[in-house]
N, C-alpha and C positions, 0 to 999 in steps of 0.2 A: 592420502596414501592408502594403498590396498592393505587390508588386514592380513597378517601372517598367522597361520594356524599350524600347530604341530600335532601329528597323529602317528599311530603305529603303521608301519608298512603293511600293505596287503600282499603277502608273499605269493598268493595264488593268482594275482592279477598281473598278467604280462605287461600291461601299460605301466603299472606301478614299479615293477622290478626293472623295467627298461629305463624309466626315468631316474631311478636310484643309481643305476650303473652309469648313466650319462653324467650325472653330477660328479660322481667319483672320478670318472675319466677326465672331466674338465678341470678338476682341482688337483689331481695327482695322476698324470698319465702313466707313471711307472707302476702304479698299483692296479694290476689287472682286475677287471670287473665286467661281468656280463649279466644279462637278465637271468640266465640259467644259474650262474654262480650265486647271485643274490638270493634267489629262491631256494637253492640248495642249502646255503648257510642257515637260513631260517628253519628249514625242515630238519636239519641234522645236527644242530647245536646240542651239546650235552645238557640235559635237564638242569644240572647243578650250576651251569654257567648263567642261567637266567638271561640268555641272549635276547636282545630286543633291538630291532632296527626301527628308527624313527625317520619321518620325513617332515620337512617344513614346506607348506604350500602358500602361495600368494596368487590370488586370482585363478585358482585351479591348477597352477603350474608348480611342479616340485622344484624348489630352489635350494634346498639344503637337506643333508642327511646326517644321521648319527648312528653309530653302532655302539651298543652298550653291553657289558657283560661282567660277570664275576670270575676272577681267576680261580676256578674250582680246582685246578691242577697244581696250584701253588701250595707249598707246605705252610705258608703264612696266611691265615684266614682274613677275610674282610677286605681283600684287594679288588677294587672295581676299576673299570676302564670305560671311557666315553670318548670316542673320536668323532669330532664334528667337522663337517665340510659344507661350505656354502658356495654355490656357483659364483665364479668371479664377477659375472655381470649382474649379480643380484645381492651383493653385499651392501650393508648399510641400512637394511630394512628391519633389523632386529631378529632375523632368523637364527643367527648363531646363539644369541643370548637365550632365546626361548628354547632352542634345542638343548642347550646345556642345562638350563634349569629343570626341564622335564626329565633329562637323563639322571641328574643328581637325585631328584625326588624318587625316581624309580629304583635306583641302586641302593639308596639309603634304606628304602623299605624292604630290601632283600639282604640286609646285613652288611653292606659296604661301609667301612669306616675311613678308607683312604681311596682317593680317586686319582687315577693316572689318565693323562690325555696327551696324544701326540699333536704338536702344533707346528705348522709350517714356519720355517725360520725366516720370517719377515718382520719388520718393525711393527706393522699393524697387528699381526697375529700374536706376537709376543706381548704387546701392550694389552690386547684383549684378555689374555690369560692372567697377566699381572694384576689387572683391575679386579679380577674375580678371585684373588687370593692364591693363585697357583705360583709355585716356585719352579724354576727351570732345573732339569736334571740332565740326563745324558742326551747325546745327539746321535742321529742316524742319517746316513746319506743314501739317496737313491742315485743309481748310476745307469747310464745309457750307452749302448754300443750299437753303431750302425752296421747291422749285419749285411745289408744289401751292398754297401759301398766300401765298408772298412775291410781291413785285412786281418785275418786270424793267424795266430802262430801256427806253424806247421805241426802236423801230427807226428809225434816222436815215437820211436820204438819202445815197446813195453819192457819194463824190467823183468828179469827172470822170475817166474812164479806168479806173475800178475796177468790177469785177463780182464777185459772190459765186457760187461753185459748190459743189457737194457733193463729198465724196471719191469718191462713186460715179461722178461725171463723169470720173474719171481711171482707171476700171476697165480700159479698153483699153490704157492706157499709164501706169502709176503712176510711171514714172521721174522726171518733173518733181517729183512730190510727194516722192519719196525724196530728191532733191537738196536740197529745201527743208528737210526734216526733218533731214538730215545737217548742214546748215549751222547750224541753230538748236541742235542738240544739242551741237555743238562749242563753242558759246559759253555753254552752261548752267553755272552755278556748281556745282562738284563737287570732292570730294577726289580722285577718280580720273577723269582725263580720258578721254573716249571719242571714237572716230572711227568713223563709219559708212562702210565701204568695200565691204562685201559686199552688193550689191543683191539677189542671189538669196536670201540668208538673210534679209534685211529683208522681202522678200515673204512668206516662209514664217512668220517669227516675229512680224511686226508687221501687215502688210497683211491677212493671212488669219487673224489671231488671232480666236478665237470671241468675245472681248469687243469687238473693233473694230467700230464701227458706221459704215460708210462713208456711209450715207444722212444721218446726223446730223453728220458731220464737215463743217466749212465751210472753204473755201479762198478767200481774197481774191486775185483775179487782176488784175494790172496790165499793160495792153498785151499781153494774151495769155499772160503768164508768172505762175506762182504766186509771190505775194509775202508772204503771211501765211496762217496756218491755225490752226484749233482742232480737234484730233483728239478725237473722241468715242468713249467706251467705255461699254457698257451691259451689265447683267447680267440675270438672269431674275427680278429682284425689284423692278422699277420704279426702279432706281437708275442714274444717269448719272454719268460721270466724265470730266473733261477729261484725256485721256492726255498731251497736250503742246500748248502754245500758243506760237507764236513767229512772228517776222518775219525775212525776209531782211535782211542788213546794209544793203543799199542802200535799203531802204524803211522803216527804223526812224524813229520819231518822228512818224509820220503817223496813228497811231491805227488802223492796219489790223487788228492783232490783236484790239483791242477790238470792232471791227465784226464780225469773224469769230466771236468767242466769243458775242457777243450774238445773232447770227443762229442759231448752233447751239443756244443755251439756249432761245430762243423755240420753235424747232422740236421740241426735246426735250420741252418742256412740252406742246405741242400733240399729241405722240405718246403722252402719258400717263405720262411719267416724273415722279416726285414728289419725288425728292431728287437734288441735284447735289453732287458732291464734286470737289475738286481738291487739289493739293499744291504747295507753294512752298518753295524754299530760304528760310530766314529772312532772308538777305541780299539776296534778289532784290526790291529795292524796286519796280521798275516793274510786275512781275506782281502783287505784293501790293496795289499801288494799284489795278490793274485789277480785281482780285477784290473789293476793298472797294467799288468803284463798283457792282458787280453785287449787293452785299449779302451776300456770303459772310462767314461767321464762323468763327473758328478752333475746331475741335472736338477736335483732338489735336495733340500735338507729339512728334516723335522727335528724338533726338540721335545723330549719327553718332559711333561710338566706334572706336578703332583700337588695335591692339597688334602687336608684332613676334612672329612665331612662331619657335620653336626655342630 
């Protein structure tokens, strides 16, 4: 059997970042990943996140990946994460175990006391996590919409006082968009609470991310202020993803997020994108209902697992 080795990703090596993205696409097509986005994530991660990408190699071929970090933006310290993916055709060689062990040692050395990991909801993956002391927590669904052949709901007239703008319309001053994103993220269901407080880092990590498509992002504006949005991400293979869709607390219950998402999807199809993906916490009933309205269907499910380190 060929030996499996684990090492840090070389983010400035296009061959390495391309191989990393290819494994992610093979394991989870709904999670957009490109060579450029992998390199960008490495270069722009917040220093306090201690972000590290790992690869597992066998015979010189990248067969597995891991993304590890500390939840620096959580009010509760010591929360670490490690998401492990092994190419479906290369499982059973020990790459997953070696990636996880390396990730745990790395995060423990940087103060992590609790480790979270998303695990694909299959008997094999669940058993892998259970054998290593993880317990299952919340679930999240990935959903797919056939943009090329499916039918989108018609575009409806806008309510009085509401207008739709693109993310690009905020290029000169993205701060109002940041404030809206921060408010919705704070209310998103999660095991690890998050608080967006670093505007400059958000600009670098989110607003200028290579997957971020400002032109296809739609913002519903009420009386001149952003009230709801659907953030668009796109890759280099005609795939579109809703990075985040949400509504400010004061405007919820008016269907504004649905208006924004519908506008973005229509424009994405017109731009030539053929597949749309999104992700939802399994307990987020309102967003699951919105996505069902658009015709999305569940294509994968992941289960968050957690265990104490040390």
